[in-house]
N, C-alpha and C positions, 0 to 999 in steps of 0.2 A: 513248495518250490518245485520247479520243473527240473528233472534230470536232463543231462545233455541230449540224450536220445529223444526226449520229448520236445526240446527246443528244435532239434533237427526236423522232427515230424511236423511241428507247427510251421517251420519255414517252408518245408516242402508243400504243405497245404496251401500256403499263400501263393507259391509259385504256380501250383496247379490251377488255382481259381483265377489267376491272371492270364491264363492261356485262352485264346479265342479261336485257335485253329481247329477245324473239325477233327483232324487226326489225333488231337490231344484228348478228345473226349472218350471216356471208357463207356462204350455202347452197352456192354453187359451190365455195368452198374446202373445205367439209365433204365435199361429194361427191367432190372430187378426192382428199382424204385417205383416204376410205373405199375409193377405187378402187385405191390402191397395194397391191402384193402384199405378202404376209408376208415377213419377212426370212428368208433361207436362206443357209447357208454354202457352197453349191455342193459342190465336191469337197475343200474345205479342212477340215482337222481342227484345231480350236483348243483341244483338250483340254489340251495342254501347250505353251503359247506361251512362247518365250524371245526376248528382244530383245538383239541383239549390236551394239555400237558404241562410241562415245566420249561426249563431253560432250553432244552433240546427242541421243543416246539416253537418257542419264542424266537429262536435264531441266535442265541448267545454264542459269541465267538471272541477269542482273545481276551477272555475274562471280563467281558462287558457286553452290553446290548447297545447297539447304535443303528442308525438308519440303514446303512449299507448291509449290515448283518441281517436286519429284519427283512429287507428286500430279498435276501438270498436264503431266508428260512425255508425249510422244506415245505411247510404248508403254503407259503406264498408261491413257491415254484409249482406245487401241485395245482393251485387255483388257476394258474396261467394255462395249464393243460386242460383243466376242467372247463374253462371258458370256451374251449373249442367244441364242447359237446353239452351245451346248456348250462354251464356253470355261471353263477351270478357274481356280483361284486364281492370283493374280499377286502375287508377293512382290518387294519392292524393298529395297535396303540403306539404309533411311531414315536421314537425319541426325538429330541429337538435338534440333534447334531450327529456327527460321526466321531465325536470324542468319546462317547460312552460315559458311564458313571451317573450318579444321582446326587442332587443337592436337596437339602431340607431347609427352606427359608433362606436360601443363599449360602448355606454352610454345609460342609461335608458331614456325613453321618459317621461318627467315630465309634470304634469298639471300646467300651468302657474299660476293658481289661488291658488291651495292648495300646490303645490310642490310635490304631491304624484306621485308615479310611475304608469303610466296609463296602463302598460302591465307587471305587476309583475308576478313572478313565481306562480305556482299553490298553492292551499291551501292543508294543511294536518290537520288531527285531533290531537290536542295536549291535553293530559290529565294530569292535575296537581294533582298528588297523594300525594304530600308532604305538602299540606296545608289544614287546616280545612275549609278554604274559598277559593276554587279553582277558583278565578276570571279569571284565564288564560285558563281554560279548554274550548276547542272549536276549531273552524277552525283558523289556523294561516298560514302565508305565509311560504313556504318551506324554511328551513334553519334558521328561527328565533326561538330562545328560549325565550318565553315570560318572563321567570324569569331572563333573562340576557339582560339588556338593551343595552349591547355593541355588541350583535350579529347583523350581517347583513344578509339580505336575500341571498340565493344562487343565483348566477348570471346565467342568461340564456346564451346559446351559439348561439341562433338564432338571426341573425342580418339582418334586411331587407334592409340594405344598402350594405352589404358585401357578403352575401352568399345565394342568393335566388335560389330556384330550377327551373328547366326548364320544361315547360308544353308541350303539353296541358294536362289539368287535368280533370278527370271525376268527381271529387268532387269539385263543384264550390260553396261550402258553404263559405260565407264571413262573419265572425263574426262582428256584429255591423251594418250590412247593413239593411237599410229600403227598401221598395219596389222600390221607385224612384231612389235609389242609383244604382240599377242594370242597369239603362238606361244611366247613366252618363258617357260620355267620359272623360278620364283622372282620373277616380276614382282610378287608379293604378299608377298615376304619382307622383313620389317623390316630384317634385316641387310644387304640389298642397297640400301637407300635412300641411304645416304651414298655409294655407288658409282655412283649414277645409274641403277641397274638395276631399280628398283622404283617403284611408283606408290602414293602414300598411299591413293587411293580404292580400288585393288584390294587393298591390305593390309587394308582394312576388310571386304572381302567374299570373299577367297580361301578356298577350302576347307581349304588347308594351305599351309605356307610355300613348298613347291616347286611349287605348282600353277601352271598357265597359264590364261589366260582361256579359250582354246579348250577345254582339258581340262575346266574346270568347266561349260562349255556342253554339251559332248558327253555328259558323265556324267548329264545330266538327260534324255537321250533326247527332245528336243523333237519334237512332232508338227508344229509350225508355228513359223516364226521370221521376224523382220525383221532385216535386215543392212545397216547404214549405216556403212561403214568406208572410210577413205581421205581424209577431209577433212583430218585433221591432217597427212597426208603432204605436203600443200602449204601448209596454213594456218600451220603452225609457222614455215615460212620467211617467209611474208608478214607475220606478226605481229612478227617480229624485224626487219622492214625489209630482209630479205635480207642481213643483216650476217654470215651464215655460222654463227651460233650454233645454228641449227636447219636442217639441210640438207633439201632435197627428197629424198624417197625415190627411189633409182634405179629405173628401169623394169624392168631385168633383173637377175638374180642368184638365188642359191639361196633357197628358202623361209626367211624370216626376214631376208632382205637385199633382194631385188628385189621390186617391187610385183606384177608379173605372177605369179610363182611363189608368192608369199605369198598373194595373193588366191585363186588356184586351190586352194591347199592348204586354206585356211580353208573355202571353199565345199564342197570335196570332203568334208571331215570332217563338216560340219554336215548335209549331205544323205545321207551314207553309210547312215544308218538309215531312209531313206525320207521324211525331213521335207520338207515343202513350205514355200515362203516367198517373201518379196519383198525385193529389194535396192534401194538407192537410189544414184544416182551422186553425183559431186562437183560442187557449184555453183562458179561463178566467184567465188572468195572476194574478189577485188578490187572487186567491186560491192557488198559489204556496207558498212554505215555506218561501220564501223571505219576504212575507207579513203576514204570519200567525204564525210565531215562537215567536216573541217578544210580550209579553202580554201588554195590555194597562195599567195594574195596577201592575207593578213590585216592588213597594215600600212597602215592607212588614216589619212592625216593629217587627215581631216575628222572622225574619231572623237574626241570630247572625252575619252574614257576612255584614249586613247593619247597624251595631251599630252606626256608625257616623251619618247616616240619622235619626235613632230613637232618638238619643240624641238631634237632632235639631228640632224635631216636635213641642215642645212648642214655640220655637222662630218663626218657620215658621207660625204657626197658629196665633201668635201675629201680624206678618207682614201682612198676608193675611186677618186678622181680620179687619185691617184698610180698606183694599180694599173692603172686603165684605160689610162693612157698606156703602161704596160709591155705590156699585151696588144696595143695597136695596133702598137707597135714589133715585138713578136715575130711578129705576122702579116706585117708588111712584110719580115721576115727569113725567111719561108717556112714558119712554123708555121701550119698550116691552122686556120681558124675560131677563132683565139685571141680575136678581138674579140667572139665570141659569149659570152664569159665576163664581159664588162664588167658592172659592178654600179652601178645608179643608183637612188636613191630619189626618187620623185616628191613634189612639194609639193602636188599637187592631186588625185592619184588613188591608189588602193590599190596598194601595191608588193608584189612577191613576196619571200618569205624567201630568205635565202642558204643554200645547201645544199652539202654535199661530195659530188661525183659521182665515184665510184670508177671509172666507165667512161671518164673523161677521161684523157688523157695528163697525167702529173704534171709540172707546170712549176715545181716548187719551186726547183730549182737555177737555172733561167733567170730567174725573177722576182728572186731574191736577187742574181744577177749583174748584171742591168740596173740595179737600184736602187743597187747599190754604186758604179757609175760615173756615176750621174745627178748632174748639177751642182746640181739643185734639191732633191735628197732630204735633204742635211744640214740645210738651212734648215727643211724640213718637220719633221724630227725635233726641232729646237730649238723649234718652235712648240708642242710638247707639254711643254716644260720639261725636256727631256733634253739632255745635253751633245752637242756635235757628234760627239764620239768614239763615241757610242752608235749612230751611223748604220749601221755594218756589222752590229751585233747586231740592230737593228730590221729591216734588210733580210732577214736570215736568218729572223726571226720572221714577216715578211710571206710569204716563200716557203713556210715550213712551214704557215702557216694557210690560204693561198689557192692552193696549188698545184693543187688540183682543185676549186676553188670556182666557183660560178655562181649566178645567181638561178633559183629554181624556175619552172617553166612549168605550164600546165594539164595537161600530160602526166604530171607527177609526182603521186604520191599520198602525202599526209602521214597517218601513223597517228594514231588518235584521241588517244593520250596526249601527242602533241606539242603539243596545245592548252594543256597546263599547263606546257610547257617554253619555248615561244617567248616571247622577251622577258625571260626570267629570266637571272640571272648564273650562269655555270658556275664553281663554286668551284674545281674542279680546274684549270681554265684560269687562273684568277686566281693560284693558288699557283705554277703553272709560270712565268707571266710575271713574277711578283715575284722568282722565283729568277733571272730573267735581267736584273734590275736595274730593272724598272718599279715605280713606286709602286703602292700598293694601289688608289688611285682610278683611275689610268691602266690598270692591269691589268683592273679591273672594266669600264672603258669598252670595252675590246677583247675582252670575254668575254660579250657579250650574245647568247644563243642565237638563231640565225636572223637576226641583224642584223649584228653585227660579228664573230660567231663562227659559221662555217657549221654547220648542223645535221648531226650525225653520221648515218651510214648507217642506223642502227636507227630513225630517226625518219621515213625517207622510202623509199617504194618507187619506184625509178627505172624508166623505161620498159624498160630492159634486164632488170630483175628481174621486171617484170610479164610480159614475154615468156616468161621461163623458167617462170613459174607457169602461163601459158596453155598452153604446150606440154605441160607435165606433166599438167595437168588433162585436156586432150584425149586424151592417150595413156592415162591411167588410166581415163577414161570409156569408151574403146574396149574396154579389157580387161573392165571391169565389164559392159558390154552383151553382149559375146561370151560371157562366163562365164554370165551369167543365161540367155541363149538356150540355150546348150548344156545347162544343168541344168534347163531348163523352169521357171524362176522368174519371178515378176513383177518389173517394173522401174518404180521411181518416178524420173521425170526431174527431180531436184532442181535441176539446172542450168537447165532451162527455167523452172522455177518462180521461181528467183532472178532470171532475166532479166526476167520479167514484173513482179516486185516492184520492180525497179530502173527499169523502163521503163513508168511509168504506173500500176502497181499491179495487184492481183488482187482481183476482186470476189467476195465470198462472202456470200450473204444480203443484208443491208442495209449491209454494211461493205465498204470498200475499204482494203486493206492495201498499204503501200508500204515501201520500204527506207529511208525517211527516219528518222534517229534521233529518238526520243521521239515525234514527231508521226505517224510512219508506222504505228505499231501492231504491226508484225511483229517488230521487233527490240528487245531489251531494252537496258538502259543501258550494257552493255559494247560495244555496236555489233557484236557477233559472234553471240551466241546469241539465239534467238527469245524472244518473250514467251509467256505461256500461250496467248494468242490465236494467235500464230504457230505454236505446237506443235499447236493444234487444227486449223489449216489443213493442216499436214503430215500429221496423222493421217488427215484426209479424203483426201489424195492417196494414202496407203497403201491405204485401203479401196477407192478407185477402181481401183488396180492389182490388188488381190485380185479385184475383180469381173471385170476383163478376163481374168485368167489362170485363175481357178478357178471362175468361173461363179456366184459369190455375187451378192447384189443389194443391197449396202449403199446405193448411190445410188438405185436405182430404188424401193426400199422406203421411202425417206425417212429412212434411218437414219444419214446423215452427221451430224456434229456441227454444232451451231449455234455458230459461232465467237464470236458475241456473248455467249455464256454464260461466256466466259473473259476474265480481266482483261488489260490491257496494261501494268499496273504494279502493284507491291506497295507498300503503305504502309510508312513507316518504323516504324510502331507495330504491324505485324503480329506476332502472338504465335504 
């Protein structure tokens, strides 16, 4: 979204270009423009350009791939500039629509665990202007009205069983692919999908069922390539909150297993025919808005929209008061830092959510044991309408729920989807507590996400998990830089670019892009992938790297993209 000063600048530009009087023309600017050299490719040969990568290469935006986002992918933007100096045709596996999402045989592809659509339509920004507490304001799936529970998402028309395009394709960006996936035969085979060995986006574009991404790249004999691979090797772990469902790729191991050998194999194969190119390294993924938007302390008693939470603070502090006494006792008995786990909700200031920290010693047994011999705990249990005989069961439930619990700190990063989870009632927890003898009302009271029920690991990146990501990113980037140098390739420091976006922003022309969600202009509504304007910025970084390595003059000739020509959001009505 444009800031007001950007709107003013855009308006001023329109006024300027509509002026025809000679005295309105900036003669110095005209002279400077005429003095710029003609665009040259240097030693680069753009006649057959192929882009290799993942969702960032494909043009993924707003949590989906769709025609407009593909047209504004950084490789497609580069190809338009390359065409001015000998570049050839650039083909992409275009989706069928601007809805985004995928179907399989006319049906959505559902996660067997959650039942959610794995390839839903794109997000759009919904603003609820009719409520004093606009809980629904923010990114929502295209077609859904958050105020109408009966609405259904708009259906995609892109079906990877029924209507796949025909290649070969110059844009070989495969959303979701990790480095080792590019070597895997059959990664585009429909029969491998249910086994977790295939990718729907590559199924759409593979030359045949047993093809590999690398094989389809090499078969085109590229003269020039861009190569941005490795982000998903750490990003998958981060997006899952480090819960183990998507591991960080090991540094060492055979090609197809370890990052070092896999990366070397990929670059070696692409350059074997003499192709020149530019690679990009891996940014610090923990600095993207997916991890920096949701505050660790969103529970504000002064927020009138959180009145139900505010009303419960005395009860919450009564419940956690029992637990805090246990922590104090356990520390007195030699368990270090047990009191650091104490949970208190402020009546005047914003409080942190409660999280489950797997790095902590599990004190479930100790908590239950102390509560079972506490002389005050039976009366506490009775205060909730339970019989005194239920005290041992409730003690065990406390131990199970809070054995690794603590309140979040500023060092914790909450993933963007947690914003729609915090404060909601976890139905699975309710069902379990009811099976243990609690009433539905009481089970619900003890199942409020991030309040009475600690947030699960998938919603939070702990400091220990952030350290794992940082170590892997540093190691992978060392490999990328060394491989690029050895092969004589250009290098885009995407890591440094991300740091600038997160620390004050990057200036390009009349615009400043930052990593702030929605307002920053660089990142789309999913908090992970760039906007079209962000992709234009990235394309410029690639052209600068080509200038340095191959002697072209995209920057000196004034041929870089004007990022202001590209949008920061797509309308919900985009056709």
